[in-house]
C-alpha positions in Angstrom: -21.0 17.2 27.1 -24.3 17.2 28.6 -27.6 18.0 26.8 -27.7 21.3 28.7 -24.4 22.0 27.1 -25.3 20.9 23.7 -28.4 23.2 23.7 -26.0 26.1 24.7 -24.0 25.7 21.5 -26.9 25.2 19.1 -28.2 28.4 20.6 -25.1 30.3 20.4 -24.9 28.7 16.7 -28.2 29.7 15.5 -27.5 33.1 16.7 -24.0 33.2 14.5 -26.1 32.1 11.6 -28.9 34.6 11.9 -26.4 37.5 12.2 -22.8 37.5 11.4 -23.1 34.8 8.9 -26.0 36.0 7.0 -24.5 39.6 6.6 -21.4 38.1 5.5 -23.5 35.8 2.6 -25.6 38.9 1.7 -22.2 40.8 1.0 -20.0 38.1 -0.6 -22.0 34.8 -1.6 -19.9 31.5 -1.5 -18.1 30.1 -4.4 -20.4 27.2 -4.7 -23.8 25.7 -3.4 -21.8 22.7 -1.8 -18.4 21.6 -1.2 -17.1 18.1 -1.2 -14.0 16.3 -0.4 -11.9 14.3 -3.2 -14.3 11.4 -2.2 -17.4 13.5 -2.9 -18.1 13.7 1.0 -20.1 16.8 1.6 -18.3 19.3 3.9 -20.1 21.6 6.3 -19.5 25.3 6.4 -18.4 24.9 10.3 -17.6 22.1 12.5 -18.4 22.5 16.2 -18.5 20.1 19.2 -22.1 19.6 18.1 -20.5 17.4 15.4 -19.0 15.0 17.7 -20.4 11.3 18.0 -21.2 12.0 21.7 -18.3 9.1 22.7 -16.2 9.8 25.4 -12.8 11.3 24.5 -11.3 8.3 26.0 -13.0 6.0 23.7 -12.3 7.9 20.5 -9.1 9.5 21.2 -7.4 8.1 24.1 -3.5 9.0 24.0 -0.6 8.1 21.3 0.8 4.5 22.2 -2.5 3.5 23.7 -5.8 1.8 22.5 -7.2 2.6 20.5 -4.3 4.2 18.8 -6.5 7.0 16.9 -3.6 9.4 17.7 -0.8 7.3 16.8 0.9 3.9 17.4 3.6 5.3 19.7 3.9 7.5 22.4 6.4 10.3 21.2 5.7 9.2 17.3 8.4 11.3 15.4 10.1 12.5 18.2 11.8 9.7 19.0 12.0 8.3 15.2 11.5 9.8 11.9 9.3 7.7 9.6 11.3 5.4 6.9 12.2 7.3 4.0 11.5 4.5 1.6 11.5 5.5 -2.4 9.8 2.9 -4.5 12.3 1.8 -7.3 12.8 -0.6 -9.7 13.5 -0.6 -13.8 15.4 -2.5 -16.1 17.8 -5.3 -14.7 18.9 -6.1 -11.5 22.4 -4.2 -12.2 20.2 -0.7 -13.2 18.1 -1.0 -9.8 21.1 -2.0 -7.7 22.8 1.3 -8.9 19.4 3.1 -8.3 19.5 1.8 -4.4 23.0 3.3 -3.9 22.0 6.7 -5.4 19.0 6.9 -3.2 21.1 6.0 -0.1 23.6 8.3 -1.1 21.1 11.0 -0.9 19.4 9.9 2.2 16.9 7.3 1.8 16.6 4.9 5.0 14.9 1.8 3.3 14.7 -0.2 0.2 11.1 -0.7 -1.6 11.4 -3.0 -4.8 9.1 -2.1 -7.9 9.0 -5.1 -10.3 8.4 -5.3 -14.1 5.4 -7.0 -15.4 6.5 -10.3 -16.1 7.6 -10.7 -13.0 4.7 -9.5 -11.4 2.7 -12.2 -13.3 5.3 -15.2 -12.5 7.2 -15.1 -16.0 10.8 -15.2 -16.9 12.2 -12.3 -19.2 12.6 -14.6 -21.9 9.0 -16.1 -22.1 6.7 -15.2 -25.0 4.6 -13.5 -22.4 7.2 -11.0 -21.3 8.3 -9.7 -24.4 8.3 -5.6 -24.9 7.7 -5.5 -21.0 11.6 -6.0 -19.5 12.0 -3.6 -16.6 9.4 -0.8 -17.8 7.7 -0.7 -14.6 10.3 -2.4 -12.1 13.2 -4.3 -12.1 13.1 -8.1 -13.7 13.8 -10.5 -11.3 13.6 -14.3 -13.1 16.1 -16.1 -10.7 18.4 -16.2 -7.6 21.0 -14.9 -9.9 19.2 -11.8 -10.6 18.0 -11.3 -6.9 22.0 -11.7 -5.2 22.8 -9.0 -8.2 19.7 -6.9 -7.0 21.3 -6.7 -3.4 25.0 -6.6 -4.3 27.0 -4.6 -1.9 23.7 -3.8 0.3 23.7 -5.7 3.5 20.2 -7.0 3.9 20.9 -7.8 7.8 21.0 -3.9 8.2 18.5 -2.6 6.0 14.8 -2.9 5.8 13.4 -4.3 2.3 9.9 -3.5 1.3 8.8 -5.8 -1.8 5.8 -5.1 -4.0 4.4 -8.2 -5.4 1.5 -10.5 -4.7 0.4 -13.5 -6.5 4.1 -14.9 -7.0 5.3 -13.3 -3.7 6.3 -16.8 -1.9 8.7 -17.4 -4.9 10.3 -14.1 -4.8 10.8 -14.1 -0.9 12.2 -17.4 -1.1 14.6 -15.7 -3.6 15.6 -13.1 -1.3 15.5 -15.4 1.9 18.3 -17.5 -0.2 19.8 -14.4 -0.9 20.5 -13.3 2.6 21.8 -16.5 3.1 24.5 -16.5 0.6 25.3 -12.9 2.2 25.4 -14.6 5.8 22.5 -12.8 7.2 20.4 -15.1 9.4 16.9 -15.1 8.6 16.0 -14.4 12.4 17.7 -10.8 12.0 15.8 -10.0 8.4 13.7 -6.5 8.5 11.0 -5.9 5.9 7.7 -6.4 4.2 7.0 -8.3 1.4 2.9 -7.0 -0.1 1.4 -10.7 -0.4 -1.9 -9.0 -0.8 -3.9 -11.1 -3.1 -7.2 -10.2 -2.5 -7.1 -6.7 -3.7 -5.5 -7.9 -6.7 -9.0 -9.5 -7.7 -10.6 -6.2 -6.4 -8.8 -3.7 -8.4 -5.0 -4.3 -9.7 -5.7 -7.5 -11.4 -2.2 -8.9 -11.1 -3.6 -12.4 -10.2 -2.6 -15.9 -11.6 -4.1 -18.5 -9.2 -7.5 -18.8 -8.1 -8.8 -17.2 -4.8 -8.6 -20.4 -2.3 -4.9 -21.6 -3.4 -3.7 -17.9 -3.5 -4.7 -17.2 0.2 -3.0 -20.9 1.0 0.1 -19.6 -0.1 -0.3 -16.5 1.9 -0.9 -18.1 5.3 1.8 -20.6 4.3 4.1 -17.4 4.6 2.5 -16.1 7.7 3.4 -19.5 9.2 6.9 -19.7 8.0 7.4 -16.5 8.7 6.2 -16.8 12.8 8.5 -19.3 13.1 11.8 -18.5 10.6 11.7 -14.9 10.3 10.3 -13.1 12.9 10.8 -9.8 12.2 9.5 -9.8 9.0 6.1 -8.3 8.0 4.7 -11.5 5.9 1.8 -9.2 4.4 1.4 -5.4 3.5 -2.3 -5.2 3.3 -2.8 -2.4 0.7 -5.6 -0.2 0.1 -3.4 1.9 -2.3 -4.2 0.0 -5.4 -7.9 -0.2 -4.2 -7.5 3.8 -4.3 -5.7 3.9 -7.4 -8.3 2.0 -9.4 -10.8 4.7 -8.7 -12.3 4.3 -5.2 -13.2 6.8 -2.6 -11.3 7.1 1.0 -14.1 5.4 2.7 -14.0 2.5 0.4 -10.3 2.5 0.5 -10.8 2.4 4.3 -13.3 -0.3 4.1 -12.1 -2.7 1.7 -8.6 -2.9 3.1 -9.7 -3.6 6.6 -12.4 -6.2 5.4 -9.3 -8.0 3.5 -7.3 -7.6 6.8 -9.9 -9.3 8.6 -10.3 -11.9 6.1 -6.6 -12.6 6.0 -6.5 -12.8 10.2 -9.5 -15.5 10.0 -7.6 -17.8 7.5 -4.6 -17.7 9.6 -6.5 -18.8 12.7 -8.0 -21.5 10.5 -4.8 -22.7 9.8 -4.0 -23.2 13.6 -2.1 -19.9 14.4 -2.9 -18.3 17.4 -3.6 -14.6 16.6 -1.1 -13.2 18.8 1.6 -15.3 17.1 1.2 -13.6 13.7 -1.1 -10.4 14.0 1.7 -8.2 14.8 3.3 -8.6 11.8 0.7 -7.7 9.6 0.9 -4.3 8.0 -0.9 -1.9 5.8 -0.5 0.4 2.5 -2.5 3.0 2.2 -2.7 5.8 -0.7 -2.1 9.4 0.2 -4.6 11.7 -2.1 -5.0 15.2 -2.5 -7.7 16.0 0.1 -5.5 16.6 3.1 -7.8 16.2 6.0 -10.0 13.6 4.5 -6.6 11.6 4.2 -5.5 12.5 8.0 -8.9 11.0 9.1 -8.9 8.2 7.1 -5.7 6.8 8.8 -6.7 7.9 12.2 -10.2 5.7 11.4 -8.1 2.8 10.4 -6.0 2.4 13.5 -9.1 2.7 15.9 -11.1 0.6 13.9 -8.3 -2.2 13.8 -7.6 -1.7 17.4 -11.1 -2.4 18.3 -11.4 -5.5 15.6 -8.2 -7.4 16.8 -9.1 -7.0 20.4 -12.8 -7.7 20.8 -13.5 -9.8 17.8 -10.8 -11.6 17.3 -9.6 -12.1 20.7 -5.9 -10.8 20.6 -4.4 -10.4 24.0 -1.2 -8.5 23.1 -1.7 -5.0 22.9 1.0 -5.3 19.7 -1.6 -7.2 17.8 -3.6 -4.4 18.1 -1.6 -1.7 16.5 -1.9 -0.9 12.8 1.2 0.3 11.1 1.2 1.4 7.6 3.3 2.6 4.8 1.8 5.4 2.7 2.4 6.4 -0.7 1.5 9.8 -2.7 -1.4 9.0 -5.2 0.3 8.4 -8.7 -3.3 8.6 -10.4 -3.3 12.3 -9.3 -0.1 13.0 -11.3 -0.8 14.6 -14.5 1.0 14.8 -17.6 -0.1 18.5 -18.3 2.2 20.8 -16.5 4.2 18.1 -14.8 6.5 20.1 -12.5 3.1 21.1 -10.5 2.9 17.5 -9.5 5.5 18.5 -6.9 3.2 20.6 -5.2 0.7 17.7 -5.3 3.0 15.3 -3.8 3.8 17.5 -1.1 0.6 18.1 0.2 0.0 14.3 -0.2 2.7 13.9 1.9 1.9 16.3 4.6 -1.1 14.1 5.0 0.5 11.0 5.6 2.9 12.5 7.9 -0.1 14.0 10.1 -2.0 11.0 9.8 0.9 9.0 11.6 2.6 6.8 8.7 5.4 4.6 9.6 7.0 4.9 6.5 6.6 7.1 3.1 7.1 6.9 -0.5 6.9 10.5 -2.5 6.1 10.1 -6.2 8.5 11.9 -8.7 6.9 14.7 -10.8 7.6 12.8 -14.1 6.0 9.4 -13.3 3.0 10.4 -15.3 5.6 9.7 -18.4 8.1 7.3 -17.0 10.4 5.5 -14.5 11.4 8.7 -12.7 14.9 9.7 -13.5 17.7 10.4 -11.1 17.0 14.2 -10.3 13.4 13.5 -10.0 13.7 10.9 -7.8 16.1 12.9 -5.6 13.6 15.9 -5.4 11.1 13.5 -4.4 13.1 12.3 -1.6 14.1 16.0 -0.6 10.3 16.6 -0.3 10.2 14.1 2.7 13.3 15.6 4.0 12.0 18.9 4.1 8.8 18.0 5.9 10.9 16.2 8.4 13.5 18.8 9.2 12.5 22.0 8.2 8.2 22.2 8.7 8.0 21.7 12.4 5.2 18.9 11.8 7.3 16.2 13.5 7.7 18.1 16.6 4.4 16.9 18.2 2.0 13.9 18.2 -1.1 14.3 16.3 -1.0 18.2 16.0 -4.5 18.3 14.1 -6.2 16.2 16.8 -9.1 17.7 18.5 -9.9 19.6 15.5 -13.7 19.6 15.2 -13.6 19.0 11.4 -11.2 16.1 11.6 -12.6 14.4 14.3 -16.0 14.5 12.6 -14.5 13.2 9.6 -12.8 10.4 11.4 -16.2 9.3 12.7 -17.8 9.8 9.5 -15.3 7.4 7.8 -15.4 4.9 10.5 -19.1 4.5 10.2 -18.9 4.3 6.5 -16.5 1.3 7.2 -19.0 -0.6 9.1 -21.6 0.0 6.9 -19.3 -1.6 4.1 -18.3 -4.5 6.6 -22.2 -5.3 6.9 -23.0 -5.6 3.0 -19.6 -7.8 2.8 -21.2 -10.0 5.5 -24.2 -10.2 3.7 -22.8 -11.3 0.6 -21.2 -14.0 2.4 -17.8 -12.6 3.3 -14.6 -11.1 1.1 -14.3 -14.3 -1.6 -18.1 -14.6 -2.3 -18.0 -10.8 -2.6 -15.0 -10.7 -4.9 -16.4 -13.6 -7.3 -20.1 -11.8 -7.5 -18.3 -8.6 -8.3 -19.4 -6.4 -5.7 -15.8 -4.5 -4.8 -15.3 -3.9 -8.6 -18.7 -2.7 -8.8 -18.2 0.1 -6.2 -14.5 0.7 -7.2 -16.1 1.3 -10.9 -18.9 3.5 -9.8 -16.8 5.6 -7.8 -14.1 6.1 -10.6 -16.9 6.9 -13.2 -18.2 9.6 -11.1 -15.1 11.4 -10.0 -13.8 11.3 -14.0 -17.7 12.7 -14.9 -17.0 15.6 -12.4 -13.8 16.4 -13.7 -15.2 16.6 -17.4 -18.1 18.6 -16.5 -15.8 20.7 -14.2 -17.4 19.9 -11.2 -14.2 19.1 -9.9 -11.0 21.6 -11.1 -7.7 19.6 -11.6 -5.1 22.3 -12.2 -3.6 22.0 -15.4 -6.1 19.5 -16.8 -10.0 21.2 -16.9 -8.9 24.9 -15.6 -5.4 27.0 -15.7 -4.0 25.1 -18.6 -1.2 26.2 -20.8 -0.3 25.0 -24.5 3.5 24.4 -23.6 4.9 20.8 -23.9 7.0 19.7 -21.0 10.7 19.6 -21.5 12.7 16.9 -19.1 15.3 14.4 -19.4 13.9 11.2 -20.9 14.7 8.3 -19.2 15.2 4.6 -21.4 16.0 1.4 -20.1 19.3 0.4 -22.0 19.1 -2.3 -24.6 22.2 -3.8 -23.0 20.3 -4.6 -19.8 18.0 -7.1 -21.5 20.8 -8.5 -23.1 22.7 -9.2 -20.0 19.5 -10.5 -18.5 18.8 -13.1 -21.4 22.6 -14.1 -21.2 22.1 -14.9 -17.8 19.0 -17.0 -17.8 20.6 -18.9 -20.7 23.8 -19.6 -18.6 21.8 -20.6 -15.6 19.7 -23.3 -17.3 22.7 -24.5 -18.9 25.1 -24.8 -16.0 22.8 -26.1 -13.3 22.4 -29.4 -11.7 19.8 -30.8 -14.1 18.8 -33.7 -11.8 19.1 -31.6 -8.5 16.8 -29.0 -10.5 14.0 -31.4 -11.4 14.2 -33.2 -8.0 13.3 -30.0 -6.3 10.6 -28.8 -8.5 9.3 -32.5 -8.0 9.2 -32.0 -4.4 7.3 -28.6 -4.9 4.7 -30.2 -7.3 4.1 -32.7 -4.3 3.8 -29.9 -1.5 1.7 -28.3 -3.5 -0.7 -31.2 -3.9 -0.9 -31.9 -0.1 -1.4 -29.6 2.9 2.4 -29.0 3.6 3.6 -25.7 4.0 5.1 -24.8 0.4 7.7 -22.3 1.6 10.8 -24.8 2.5 10.2 -26.4 -0.8 10.3 -22.8 -2.8 13.5 -22.2 -1.0 15.0 -25.7 -2.1 13.6 -24.7 -5.7 15.4 -21.7 -5.9 18.8 -23.0 -4.2 18.5 -25.6 -7.2 18.4 -22.7 -9.5 15.0 -23.0 -10.6 13.5 -19.9 -12.3 10.7 -18.0 -11.3 8.5 -18.8 -14.2 9.2 -22.7 -13.5 8.3 -22.3 -10.2 4.9 -20.6 -11.2 4.8 -22.9 -13.9 4.3 -25.6 -11.4 1.9 -23.4 -9.5 -0.4 -23.0 -12.2 -0.5 -26.9 -13.1 -1.7 -27.6 -9.4 -3.7 -24.9 -9.0 -4.9 -23.7 -12.0 -5.3 -20.2 -13.6 -8.0 -17.5 -12.6 -10.5 -16.0 -14.9 -12.6 -13.3 -13.8 -16.2 -13.7 -14.3 -17.5 -11.5 -16.8 -19.9 -8.7 -14.7 -22.7 -6.9 -16.8 
């Protein structure tokens, strides 16, 4: 658009403001003096072509399936194949979660997503003192290969894509999954799935670390290297903004911090000696889908554009597949309310709509009762049905990037992109991602945003339906879900039997080889596989790593 065209538009806008708008405001003032997004980003009354950055459409938008992928990573998007409906599930013991997986498959789920309990996430066995009272409460307990075999009993892992949300002990859990696949007869080369394995965001937001950053990053890159050679269809990391957002970050912070972490993983892979095009196309992402429809859609579009540019221009990737940002989305758990929990269905639907309109490759929709508990079967089925209605009844999957070209959406996309680059500069000024973590930069930025958001709610500057307005005195009434006591007993007995019956010499030798690999520069994955096959437990494996790597303690920040 030339300057003459912009002048014509400015004159027309001024005329409208002085006449039509002024008369309307005199008759009916606006509801508030300023409107803001969920992330407190100011929203203008009207967006026009004047809000464009002035860059050529080909540079900003392009076409679906082509650089910079703003409009989607596939030329036909959901017209060719719908997103994977991958419901996050896990509770109790392996038997309990196996039954839930099969229930969800019967009702139309198309990919598995495993939630692990807190002891597993921290690398402890179910019978460890640190695990007491936490068995299966927020995910499935996996302490050994035997548990993993039961978890996937009757499920052909050679035919299904599996996602596993685990980070610090990710390499040990992945070794258990691979060894389980061996038992099923599924070759590594055909396995499809994703393991989260994003340790940087743990130090920034979720706080489920075990080891210090540097050895943790070494384990991440070990998985990159092993996966590239042995499990080529597997995504060996899911770089996660979800937990950064859940901790209180804004959309812009989620975008910037996630992509900064992604670029840090690429640097470490290259420093290991991997060629960027060998592993970049197996990097995946995981974003939050929050309440503000347009802000969320813009976030996903900006993410694709930034990642494509950085992979091509900064890291020198030659293969267009290396430029593509593929992402899973999950609706915002932090947005769910215990008050009037049934209205969480509406929140989840809006958030899922944002993920699909934003071009997600897979999606989990939260159940309405998750503010209280692990979802019961009926609530989980309803959450899955939400996706199915969007896919088959709403019409939003019929065309690619249906909101592309919206003045508002394109302006938001540009704003978020610019904010991300400002954050990249600040992170670089602190010495990079890990130095910024040690200085508390990410933690403080997230805490400040969380505080501001909560203050807005308490001051009723931001309305949360059922919480600070439109409230009722009724208590929620729905089926309570509890993990069976028998599941814990079965898990403990399985551990006792495993330790009693395994080959003690083989087990000790495997752990000793793992210890030496951790002390050296050897890739740890083959040694983890050997330890798992020798029936070493998760806690025993992580104890070896704690011995060599040490345990991380976050510095106090004031």
